[in-house]
C-alpha positions as CSV (number, residue, x, y, z in Angstrom):
1,M,0.3,0.6,-0.1
2,N,1.5,3.4,-1.0
3,Y,1.7,5.3,2.8
4,L,2.6,8.5,0.7
5,R,0.3,11.2,2.6
6,Q,1.4,10.0,6.1
7,E,4.9,9.4,5.5
8,G,5.6,12.8,6.0
9,I,4.3,12.9,9.9
10,F,4.7,8.7,10.8
11,D,7.6,6.9,11.2
12,Q,6.2,3.7,8.7
13,G,9.0,1.8,9.5
14,I,8.0,1.3,13.1
15,L,4.1,1.0,12.1
16,N,5.0,-2.3,9.8
17,R,7.3,-3.8,12.3
18,S,4.5,-3.6,14.7
19,H,1.2,-6.7,15.8
20,I,-1.9,-5.7,16.9
21,T,-4.7,-8.5,18.3
22,I,-8.1,-7.3,18.4
23,I,-10.2,-10.0,20.0
24,G,-14.3,-9.7,18.3
25,A,-15.0,-9.3,14.9
26,S,-18.2,-7.1,15.4
27,E,-18.5,-4.1,14.6
28,I,-15.5,-2.4,16.7
29,G,-13.1,-4.9,15.5
30,N,-14.3,-4.7,11.7
31,N,-13.9,-0.9,12.4
32,L,-10.4,-1.1,13.5
33,A,-9.2,-3.8,11.7
34,L,-10.2,-1.5,9.1
35,Y,-8.5,1.6,10.0
36,L,-5.6,-0.8,10.8
37,C,-5.6,-1.5,6.8
38,G,-5.1,2.1,6.1
39,L,-2.3,3.0,8.8
40,G,-0.2,0.2,8.0
41,I,0.5,-2.4,10.4
42,G,2.9,-5.3,10.0
43,G,1.2,-7.6,11.7
44,L,-3.1,-8.5,12.6
45,T,-4.3,-11.3,14.6
46,I,-8.3,-11.4,15.3
47,I,-9.8,-13.8,18.2
48,D,-13.3,-14.5,17.5
49,K,-15.5,-17.9,17.7
50,E,-18.6,-16.8,16.5
51,N,-20.3,-16.9,12.9
52,V,-21.1,-14.3,10.3
53,M,-25.1,-13.3,10.6
54,Q,-25.6,-10.4,8.2
55,A,-23.5,-8.5,6.2
56,N,-22.4,-4.9,7.1
57,C,-19.5,-2.7,5.3
58,I,-16.7,-5.7,6.1
59,F,-19.2,-8.9,5.5
60,S,-20.3,-9.1,2.1
61,P,-23.3,-11.4,2.2
62,N,-21.3,-14.4,0.7
63,D,-19.4,-13.9,4.0
64,R,-22.8,-15.4,6.0
65,G,-22.1,-18.5,8.0
66,K,-18.4,-17.9,7.5
67,N,-16.2,-17.4,11.0
68,K,-15.5,-14.1,11.7
69,A,-11.8,-13.9,12.2
70,M,-11.4,-16.2,9.1
71,A,-13.3,-13.8,7.3
72,L,-12.2,-10.5,8.6
73,C,-8.7,-11.3,8.0
74,E,-9.5,-12.2,4.6
75,K,-10.9,-8.6,4.3
76,V,-7.6,-7.0,5.1
77,N,-5.2,-9.2,2.8
78,Q,-7.9,-8.1,0.4
79,I,-7.3,-4.3,1.5
80,N,-3.5,-4.0,2.9
81,A,-2.0,-7.1,1.4
82,D,1.0,-6.2,3.2
83,I,0.0,-7.0,6.8
84,E,0.5,-10.9,7.8
85,T,-2.8,-11.7,9.7
86,E,-3.9,-14.5,11.7
87,A,-7.4,-15.6,12.6
88,I,-8.1,-17.6,15.2
89,S,-11.7,-19.4,15.4
90,I,-12.1,-20.4,19.0
91,G,-12.9,-18.8,22.1
92,F,-9.9,-16.1,23.9
93,E,-7.2,-18.2,25.6
94,K,-4.0,-16.1,27.8
95,S,-2.0,-18.0,26.0
96,M,-2.9,-16.8,22.6
97,I,-1.4,-13.3,23.3
98,K,1.5,-13.9,24.4
99,N,4.7,-11.9,22.8
100,K,2.1,-9.0,21.3
101,D,2.9,-5.8,21.1
102,T,-1.0,-4.6,21.9
103,I,-4.0,-5.9,23.0
104,V,-8.0,-4.9,22.0
105,N,-10.9,-6.3,23.5
106,A,-13.5,-5.3,21.3
107,T,-16.3,-7.3,22.4
108,N,-19.1,-6.4,24.8
109,K,-18.0,-9.1,27.1
110,I,-15.9,-9.1,30.2
111,I,-12.8,-11.0,29.9
112,D,-10.0,-11.4,33.0
113,F,-6.7,-9.8,31.9
114,S,-4.7,-9.8,34.7
115,G,-1.0,-11.1,34.5
116,I,-0.7,-9.2,31.3
117,S,1.8,-6.9,30.5
118,Q,1.3,-5.8,27.2
119,P,-0.7,-2.4,26.4
120,M,-4.5,-2.9,26.2
121,F,-7.5,-1.3,25.3
122,I,-11.0,-2.9,26.2
123,A,-13.6,-1.0,23.8
124,S,-17.9,-1.9,23.6
125,A,-20.2,-0.3,22.3
126,S,-24.1,-0.5,22.1
127,N,-26.3,0.8,18.9
128,Y,-26.5,4.7,20.9
129,C,-22.9,5.1,22.4
130,A,-19.7,3.3,23.1
131,S,-16.5,3.6,24.8
132,F,-13.3,2.6,26.1
133,T,-10.7,2.6,28.6
134,T,-6.9,2.4,28.8
135,D,-6.5,1.0,31.9
136,Q,-7.7,-2.7,31.4
137,K,-11.2,-1.9,33.3
138,N,-13.7,-3.7,31.6
139,L,-17.2,-2.3,30.9
140,P,-20.0,-4.5,32.3
141,E,-22.5,-2.2,31.1
142,F,-22.8,-3.4,27.7
143,M,-23.0,-6.8,27.9
144,G,-26.0,-8.3,26.1
145,Q,-25.6,-5.2,24.0
146,T,-25.3,-5.3,20.1
147,Q,-23.0,-3.1,18.7
148,G,-23.8,0.0,16.5
149,P,-22.4,0.8,13.1
150,L,-21.9,4.5,13.8
151,P,-21.0,4.6,17.7
152,S,-18.4,1.6,16.8
153,S,-17.2,4.1,13.7
154,M,-17.0,6.9,15.9
155,I,-14.9,5.0,18.8
156,S,-13.0,3.0,16.9
157,A,-11.4,6.3,15.0
158,I,-10.5,7.8,18.3
159,L,-9.3,4.5,20.3
160,L,-6.6,4.2,17.1
161,D,-5.5,7.3,17.8
162,E,-4.2,6.2,21.1
163,I,-3.0,2.2,19.9
164,R,-0.8,4.7,17.7
165,K,0.5,6.8,20.7
166,S,1.4,3.5,21.8
167,I,3.0,1.4,19.4
168,M,4.5,4.8,17.6
169,P,4.7,7.7,19.8
170,L,5.6,11.0,18.4
171,E,6.6,14.5,20.3
172,G,4.0,16.4,21.7
173,D,1.4,13.3,22.3
174,I,-0.3,13.6,25.1
175,K,-1.9,9.7,25.7
176,F,-5.4,9.3,27.2
177,K,-5.9,7.8,30.4
178,G,-8.7,6.1,31.8
179,R,-12.3,5.9,30.2
180,F,-13.8,7.8,27.2
181,N,-17.3,7.7,26.2
182,Y,-19.6,8.7,23.1
183,H,-23.2,9.2,23.0
184,L,-25.5,9.4,19.8
185,D,-27.4,12.1,22.3
186,S,-24.9,13.4,25.3
187,K,-22.0,13.2,22.8
188,F,-18.4,13.1,24.6
189,S,-17.7,12.2,27.8
190,H,-14.0,11.0,30.4
191,N,-13.7,9.0,33.0
192,R,-17.5,8.3,33.7
193,E,-20.2,5.7,33.3
194,I,-23.0,5.9,30.5
195,K,-26.4,6.0,32.3
196,F,-28.3,5.7,29.1
197,L,-27.4,3.2,26.8
198,N,-30.4,3.7,24.4
199,G,-31.6,6.5,22.7
200,I,-34.0,8.2,19.9
201,S,-34.0,7.3,16.5
202,A,-34.5,9.6,13.8
203,D,-37.0,9.0,10.6
204,F,-35.1,9.9,7.2
205,S,-37.6,7.7,5.3
206,N,-38.3,10.1,3.6
207,D,-35.3,12.4,3.4
208,N,-32.7,12.9,0.4
209,A,-29.3,13.7,1.1
210,L,-26.7,15.2,-1.5
211,I,-22.9,13.7,-1.1
212,V,-20.2,16.1,-2.5
213,G,-17.0,14.3,-2.4
214,A,-16.7,10.7,-2.2
215,G,-12.8,10.8,-0.6
216,G,-11.5,9.8,2.7
217,I,-14.6,12.1,4.4
218,G,-17.4,10.8,1.8
219,T,-16.7,7.3,2.1
220,Y,-17.2,7.4,5.7
221,V,-20.5,9.9,5.4
222,Y,-21.8,7.4,3.0
223,M,-21.2,4.0,5.3
224,N,-22.7,5.7,7.8
225,L,-25.7,7.7,6.2
226,L,-27.0,4.1,5.2
227,G,-27.7,3.2,8.6
228,F,-29.8,6.1,8.3
229,N,-32.3,4.6,6.0
230,F,-32.5,7.6,3.9
231,K,-34.9,7.8,0.9
232,N,-32.3,8.8,-1.5
233,I,-28.4,9.5,-1.5
234,H,-27.0,10.8,-4.3
235,I,-22.9,11.9,-4.6
236,F,-20.9,13.4,-6.7
237,D,-16.8,13.3,-7.6
238,G,-15.9,13.5,-10.7
239,D,-12.1,11.8,-9.4
240,S,-10.7,8.5,-10.0
241,I,-9.2,6.3,-7.9
242,E,-4.9,6.7,-7.4
243,D,-2.8,4.1,-5.1
244,H,-2.1,7.3,-2.7
245,N,-6.2,7.5,-2.1
246,L,-5.7,3.5,-0.9
247,N,-4.6,3.9,3.4
248,R,-7.1,6.9,4.2
249,Q,-10.3,5.4,1.4
250,V,-9.3,1.6,2.4
251,M,-12.6,0.4,0.4
252,F,-11.5,1.6,-2.3
253,Y,-8.9,-1.6,-3.0
254,K,-8.5,-3.3,-6.2
255,A,-10.5,0.0,-7.8
256,I,-7.3,1.8,-9.0
257,G,-8.3,3.8,-12.1
258,K,-12.1,3.6,-11.6
259,N,-14.5,6.7,-10.5
260,K,-14.8,6.8,-6.3
261,A,-18.7,8.0,-6.3
262,E,-19.5,5.1,-8.4
263,T,-17.1,2.1,-6.7
264,L,-18.7,3.6,-3.0
265,V,-22.0,2.8,-3.8
266,R,-21.6,-0.2,-6.1
267,R,-19.7,-2.0,-2.7
268,L,-21.9,-0.4,-0.3
269,S,-25.2,0.1,-1.3
270,H,-26.8,-3.7,-0.8
271,L,-26.0,-2.5,2.8
272,A,-29.7,-0.1,2.7
273,P,-32.2,-2.2,0.3
274,K,-34.3,1.0,1.4
275,T,-32.2,3.5,0.1
276,E,-31.6,4.4,-3.2
277,S,-27.9,5.3,-3.8
278,R,-27.2,7.1,-6.8
279,F,-23.7,8.2,-8.0
280,A,-22.6,11.2,-10.6
281,N,-18.9,10.7,-12.3
282,L,-19.1,14.3,-12.5
283,F,-17.5,17.6,-10.2
284,I,-20.4,19.2,-9.3
285,D,-21.0,23.1,-10.7
286,E,-23.7,25.8,-10.2
287,S,-25.6,24.2,-13.2
288,F,-26.7,21.0,-11.0
289,L,-27.5,23.2,-8.6
290,D,-29.3,25.5,-10.0
291,R,-31.5,22.6,-11.5
292,H,-31.9,19.9,-8.9
293,L,-30.6,21.1,-5.2
294,S,-34.0,21.9,-4.1
295,K,-34.6,18.4,-4.0
296,Y,-32.2,17.9,-1.1
297,N,-32.7,17.7,2.3
298,F,-29.2,17.3,3.6
299,I,-25.7,18.6,1.8
300,F,-22.4,17.0,3.0
301,G,-19.5,18.8,1.8
302,C,-16.5,16.1,1.7
303,V,-14.2,18.0,-0.6
304,D,-10.2,19.7,-0.1
305,S,-11.2,22.8,-2.1
306,W,-12.5,26.2,-0.4
307,K,-14.0,27.6,-3.6
308,T,-16.3,24.5,-3.9
309,R,-17.1,24.8,0.2
310,K,-18.3,28.7,-0.4
311,M,-20.1,27.5,-3.4
312,L,-22.1,25.0,-1.3
313,S,-22.6,27.2,1.8
314,D,-24.3,30.0,-0.5
315,Y,-26.4,27.1,-2.2
316,A,-27.0,25.7,0.7
317,V,-28.1,29.8,2.1
318,R,-30.0,30.0,-1.0
319,Y,-32.1,27.1,-0.8
320,S,-32.5,26.9,2.9
321,I,-31.1,23.3,3.6
322,P,-29.1,22.2,6.3
323,F,-25.2,22.4,5.1
324,I,-22.9,19.8,7.3
325,D,-19.2,20.7,6.1
326,G,-15.9,18.4,7.0
327,T,-11.9,18.9,7.1
328,V,-9.6,16.7,8.3
329,S,-5.4,17.6,8.5
330,A,-2.7,16.0,9.6
331,F,-3.4,15.5,13.3
332,G,-6.8,17.3,13.2
333,A,-10.3,16.9,12.2
334,G,-13.5,19.7,12.3
335,A,-16.9,19.3,11.7
336,Y,-19.1,22.9,11.0
337,V,-23.1,23.5,10.4
338,Y,-25.7,25.4,8.9
339,V,-29.1,24.9,9.8
340,P,-31.0,27.4,8.4
341,E,-32.6,30.8,11.0
342,K,-31.0,28.7,13.8
343,T,-26.8,29.3,12.9
344,A,-24.8,31.5,10.9
345,C,-24.0,30.5,7.3
346,L,-20.6,28.8,6.7
347,D,-19.5,31.8,4.8
348,C,-19.9,33.6,7.9
349,Q,-18.7,31.5,10.2
350,L,-15.1,30.3,8.5
351,D,-14.8,33.2,5.8
352,Y,-14.4,30.7,2.4
353,T,-13.1,33.7,0.7
354,H,-9.9,34.3,3.1
355,L,-9.1,30.2,3.7
356,I,-9.2,30.2,-0.6
357,K,-6.6,33.0,-0.8
358,E,-4.6,31.4,2.1
359,S,-4.7,28.1,0.1
360,K,-3.6,29.9,-3.4
361,N,-0.7,31.3,-1.1
362,A,0.5,28.0,0.5
363,I,4.3,26.7,-0.6
364,G,6.5,24.1,0.7
365,T,6.7,22.6,4.1
366,C,2.7,24.6,4.4
367,L,1.3,22.9,1.8
368,L,3.7,19.6,2.3
369,A,1.6,19.7,6.1
370,A,-1.7,20.3,4.4
371,N,-1.7,17.4,2.0
372,S,-0.7,15.2,5.2
373,N,-3.4,12.8,6.0
374,V,-4.4,9.9,8.0
375,V,-7.6,7.3,8.1
376,M,-8.5,7.9,11.4
377,N,-9.5,11.7,11.2
378,N,-11.6,10.7,8.2
379,A,-13.4,7.8,9.2
380,L,-14.1,10.5,12.7
381,I,-15.6,13.2,11.2
382,G,-17.0,11.8,8.5
383,S,-19.3,9.5,11.1
384,Y,-19.4,12.7,13.0
385,M,-21.0,14.5,9.9
386,A,-23.6,11.8,9.7
387,S,-24.6,11.7,13.3
388,L,-25.2,15.5,12.7
389,A,-27.9,15.0,10.4
390,R,-29.8,12.7,13.1
391,D,-28.8,15.9,15.8
392,I,-31.0,18.7,12.7
393,K,-33.7,16.1,12.5
394,L,-34.6,15.6,16.0
395,N,-34.1,19.7,16.7
396,R,-30.7,19.2,19.1
397,E,-29.6,22.6,18.2
398,L,-27.5,22.4,21.7
399,V,-25.8,19.9,19.9
400,Y,-25.4,21.1,16.1
401,S,-24.9,24.6,16.6
402,N,-21.2,23.5,18.6
403,K,-18.4,23.6,16.3
404,F,-16.7,20.5,16.9
405,R,-12.7,20.1,16.8
406,Y,-10.6,17.4,17.2
407,N,-6.7,16.9,17.8
408,S,-5.8,13.7,18.1
409,K,-2.2,14.3,19.5
410,K,-3.7,15.6,22.3
411,G,-6.8,13.6,22.6
412,R,-9.0,16.7,22.8
413,I,-12.4,17.4,21.6
414,D,-13.6,20.8,21.5
415,L,-17.5,21.7,20.8
416,V,-17.3,25.5,20.4
417,K,-20.4,27.4,20.1
418,S,-21.2,28.8,16.7
419,P,-22.5,32.4,16.1
420,G,-25.9,32.8,15.5
421,P,-27.7,33.3,12.3
422,C,-26.9,36.2,9.7
423,D,-28.6,38.2,7.5
424,C,-27.2,36.1,4.4
425,G,-30.0,34.3,4.2
426,S,-32.3,37.6,3.6
427,K,-30.3,38.8,0.7
428,K,-31.1,35.4,-1.3
């Protein structure tokens, strides 16, 4: 796999020599394995005695009845053939993890890890929330719960940053200590138990979503929106897959040269048979927006162009449509929301004109840093953007009215209050 986009910030040699053992091949284990393919570790052991019951972003319908550990290792080998995999299809025993670098219990079960000296992480999830711990403390409240795709996707991305700090620490890293929680309703908390494992569902069956960009962020937006059963999801991207995309856009394995949007739809749309997923092998333009934008209920900006972001912001204001935009950097990610009559437009929040000018002036090492990109930040922000659609649908203004900022080196998440409504809508 080509690691060009992360070799400027990571020591790929250390990653290539590392070995991770994941106990459990449900949603958290699947997501961790998927992201580890992009990170580029040397070895991966999967332990799970259960069989695949249903398809997801990892397991295809043809995998039903196969052992989960074996099926997951097969998928890892397809995505990144450089990783040495080992599938253990029996119950966990301590003897299985001798001489392994890092251990992750990704089940919702209590396991006795006493006497184990290796770095240990424990992660569990329900349909509405997820947690991980760095101190070998089990999470008994999740026993018997089914791991939900979106909370698992979120918690796995943040957890993998902590795993990276353990196997390949960088100057300035701050390791998280204790317990970290994510809940679809209350969002993020540290070092306390989650009181409510359930939440309120949102109905998107009559809604249409427009995703602009099918790259690193767009991949994970689409994967998570499929779980919401939208009426229609339309993905625009005129870009073709290149080998340097694969360490972030891990669903594009064996598809170099093909269109990004088409590949996503053809590989993942079966996960939501009630949703009509369509792709356009085009870069979106004003002509399309003028003719068709009014039929969409949500716009997701997943592009790396400030000019395109400004265009989407202007049209979101003109047609009074919520606009959710995401950004990533080498060690960070951000999400920003415009909701008509509730928040300022994103041009007022972020000053796109200034950012367009800055991007044109970026040269040398600044440009290299801007192009550095890793799988975890893309997965995190894509998942979070999908969750914001639920917050808007449920009118949870206290959540969607905040700018989301993530600093992976510091393990810090900030929710910063967005400005109130601007007068741009009155000028449309």
